[in-house]
N, C-alpha and C positions, 0 to 999 in steps of 0.2 A: 171871398176872398178865395187864396190859393189852400189852405189850410182844408174850407169848407169844398173845395172844387175834389181834393186830392180823397177827403172820406167818401165823398159822393160815387166815385168814379169807383172806389174798394165797394160799399155796398151793393151797388148795380151789380158788377162782375161777380160780387159774392153770391147775393140771391139768386141769379141765373142760373148759378152751376150750384145751390146746396144738394138741392135732388134731382139732377142730372145723372143718364147712366153714363159711362167714361167716355161712347161715341160722342154722345153730344156735349160734355165738355172740354172735347176737343175739337167739336164744329165752332163749338162758342168760344172759344180762343183764340182759333183762329181767324172769324169773324173780329174779333178784337183790337188783332193785328193788322190787319187788312182795314178797319176800319183807321187806325192810328196812322199806317201809312197812310192813305185816301187825305186827312186830315195835313198830312204832315205836307201833301202834294200841293192839298188846296193854297197852302198858307204861301208855299217857295218862292220866290221871288216876285211877292205885291209889294206894293208899299206899303207900308204902316195903317194910309187910313183904309183902306178896301179890307183889311184883316180883322173879323167882326171879335169887340171886344167884351160881348154880354152874352148873356144867354139868350136876349132878345134875337141878335145880332146872327146865332147859329143856328137860330131855328129856319133860317131863310136857307142853309145849307143842304142842297139836294147830293143827300147819300146814294150811293145807287143800290138798288132793290136786292141784288145779290148779296151786297155784305147785311145791309138788316138783315133778311133773310137767316142768314150764319150767326146772328147773334142774339134775336126774337123768336127762330122758328117760322115757317114759311106761312105764318097769318098775319104779317105784316099790308096793311094797303096805304097805298101812294097817292093821294087827290089827282 
């Protein structure tokens, strides 16, 4: 539900930046902004049936590695 989704977003963002340096916090915040922009672009102009409505569907979205590296660090690996 939407309350759980909002709480998870806040928890994940807080945990990523809890012990980060100011530079890392800035990089994470920039990555989160780019990720949000990516998602908006991804779903824009798509019919409702094509927009993922569950976590199961969201896992199939291919987020650019450059964004993942900003949010999670440069240790992310793609299949």
